[in-house]
C-alpha positions, 0 to 999 in steps of 0.5 A: 499499499502506498504511504500517506506521504505519496498520496499527499504529494500526489493529491498536491501535484493534481491541484497545481495542475488543475490550477494551470488548467483552469488558468489556461481555460480562462485565457482561451475563453478571453482568446477565443472571443476575440478570434471569433469576433475577427473571423465573423468580421471576415465573412461579409467580405468573403461571402461578397467576393464569392458572390461577385466571382460567380457572376463574373465566372457565369459570364466567361467563356473558357478560352486561350486567355482565360487565367489558369486560375479559373480554367486549370492547366488542362491536368489534374497529375500534380496536387498541392495540399495546404494543410492549416493547423496550431502552433501548440497542442493541449488543444484535444483533437484540433491538429489531430483531426486536420492532420489525419484528414491531410493523410487521408488525401494524400494517401488517396492521391498517391494511391491514384498516381497523383503528385503531391506536395505540401505548404504547412502553416502550423508547427504541429502540421509541419512536425507531424506531416514530416514524419512520414511525408518529409520529402513532400513539404515544399514550405512551411509557415510558423507562429502565424495561429499564435498571435494576438490577431491573424493579420491579412499580410500573413495570408499574402505571404501564403498566396505569394508562395503559391501563386508563384509556385504555380506560375512556375508549373509546380502544380495543377491543383491546389486544395486547402486543409483546415478546420472549419469553425462551425461552433465552439464545440464543433471544429470540422476538418474539411477540404476546399479547392482554391487552384482552380477557382470552383464556382459556388454550388447553387441547390436552386440552379438546374445542373449543367447550367451556368448562373447567368449574371444580370449585370454588364461589367466594364472592363470585360469579365475576363480583365476584372477576373485577373485581377480579382482571382489572386485576390480571392486565393488570398481572402480564402486562406486569410478566412480559413487562417481565421477560423482555424485560429478560433477553432484552436482556442475553442478546442483548447477552451474545451479541452482544459475545461475537461482536464480540470474536471478530471482533475477535480474528480481525480483529487476527490478519488486520491483524497478517499484513498488518502482517508482510507489509508489513514484511517487503516494507519490509524486503526493498526496503531490503536491495535498495537497499543491495545495488544501492548498494553494486554501484553502488559 
């Protein structure tokens, strides 16, 4: 049986851990509020940009002069996966879920005979994917989601690298893999193709028909698309970074809340074991004293 001292030390250790997890929960809750506000503030612009891109692309006839960001390269052999994760752990399954989704897509593409390359945004994505796919990583970015605010400049730097790689013929299709922030309790990993541009799906629209825009554009749609497609790419990446930043703090807050509750349960359980051991120790001493007195 463990000694009383070991029980007391364990209770003290768990209480210290509970203080840390409770403090981390409060910090994550504070950061979540700010990150959620930033993510919600970016939604109207991102939605308006997507709607404008859909109206423009609806009136464009794909031809030799059409931007490859819309028309594609004509091949689907080379794929670039942009994986967005957190820089730190202690956030439940937030990182594991997005890495699992990335691994699943890499395996699917490789089985289909495709060439795969990776861009990792976040230290966890870089470290975990490097275990099996180190040779596929072209570039990695760290210390972005860990800041108090995710700046548009961070998304622009990632976008510039992707566009340069696309212009150099490094890939044909680019897919963004990140945790979509649905609510405080739900962060769902998903895939979003960003190159070539995919028209938003409209369930009310008949199949095999493109949405007809009621607008006339000046200059023509091709010229506007050539200017807006790179910006739309940056907006989509920025939106993914904001969603991931909010999702990370939500997952950490939930994980630390669970850890704090588990620590409280453990303290109760160990305290009960301590009291039982203490009572057994006292009973044993009383028996020894009474036995000694009777022997005299």
